[in-house]
C-alpha positions, -999 to 999 in steps of 0.1 A, spaced: -422 -562 -478 -390 -582 -478 -381 -607 -506 -352 -629 -515 -340 -630 -551 -316 -651 -571 -306 -658 -607 -280 -676 -628 -259 -658 -654 -288 -659 -679 -311 -641 -655 -286 -617 -641 -294 -586 -662 -332 -590 -657 -326 -595 -619 -305 -564 -618 -332 -543 -635 -359 -557 -613 -339 -550 -581 -339 -513 -590 -377 -513 -597 -384 -532 -564 -362 -508 -544 -381 -479 -558 -413 -496 -546 -398 -499 -511 -393 -536 -513 -364 -548 -492 -343 -573 -512 -317 -600 -503 -298 -609 -535 -281 -643 -531 -265 -640 -566 -254 -645 -593 -236 -612 -593 -224 -612 -629 -232 -627 -663 -203 -652 -659 -215 -687 -663 -227 -704 -631 -250 -733 -622 -286 -724 -616 -293 -750 -588 -268 -732 -566 -288 -700 -565 -323 -716 -569 -315 -738 -539 -304 -708 -518 -337 -690 -524 -359 -721 -520 -342 -731 -487 -350 -697 -472 -386 -699 -483 -389 -735 -472 -376 -726 -437 -399 -697 -434 -371 -671 -432 -387 -654 -462 -423 -654 -472 -416 -648 -509 -388 -651 -534 -380 -645 -571 -358 -667 -592 -346 -660 -628 -328 -682 -653 -327 -684 -691 -360 -703 -696 -372 -703 -660 -377 -741 -662 -345 -751 -643 -352 -727 -614 -388 -739 -612 -377 -775 -610 -351 -767 -583 -375 -746 -562 -402 -772 -561 -379 -798 -546 -381 -780 -513 -409 -786 -488 -434 -757 -484 -423 -741 -517 -448 -734 -544 -428 -720 -572 -444 -710 -605 -429 -700 -639 -448 -670 -651 -446 -656 -686 -475 -632 -682 -494 -613 -655 -525 -634 -657 -506 -666 -647 -490 -646 -619 -524 -634 -606 -540 -669 -607 -509 -685 -591 -513 -663 -561 -551 -664 -559 -555 -701 -562 -521 -716 -553 -506 -692 -528 -473 -694 -547 -443 -682 -528 -416 -682 -554 -420 -664 -587 -398 -678 -615 -390 -657 -646 -374 -665 -679 -346 -641 -684 -342 -649 -721 -380 -647 -729 -392 -619 -707 -385 -582 -714 -381 -558 -685 -415 -541 -690 -433 -575 -689 -412 -587 -660 -421 -556 -639 -458 -561 -646 -456 -598 -637 -437 -591 -605 -461 -562 -595 -491 -584 -601 -476 -613 -582 -466 -592 -552 -500 -574 -550 -523 -604 -554 -536 -621 -523 -544 -657 -518 -582 -664 -519 -582 -692 -494 -615 -711 -492 -616 -742 -515 -580 -734 -525 -568 -739 -489 -582 -774 -490 -563 -782 -521 -530 -768 -507 -536 -789 -476 -537 -819 -499 -503 -808 -514 -488 -805 -480 -500 -840 -472 -483 -853 -503 -451 -835 -493 -452 -851 -459 -458 -886 -474 -428 -881 -497 -406 -869 -469 -416 -898 -447 -409 -923 -474 -374 -908 -480 -365 -912 -443 
């Protein structure tokens, strides 16, 4: 599996710890930054990850900021992105099963490494159920198309 990951300064230490865990699980990682805990602007890194998911270059990505809220907002501005802020494994599981989420957002200041590893593992291992959930995702895609057409 290959994923793209990004964070701001508040998510840097959690991202760094997760990268080690992911590498041990043979997950290939592209880290787009931030590369330190020096203050940066989360939209810069959230946008990099979301653009690569939106274009189809990567199937899944992980974003981390202090609360997770800012990164989730940025990610969901991009077409074909279904980003979810998860504070527990159950939300991660259901987001994959029912919503086929492709960006996992974590709260660096609210999630310890043990919980984050469990959330990430659950999110990566859970498959989309399809069925009635596909119909609902098709409706979301239609809304995206309408919004994009309106903007042009």
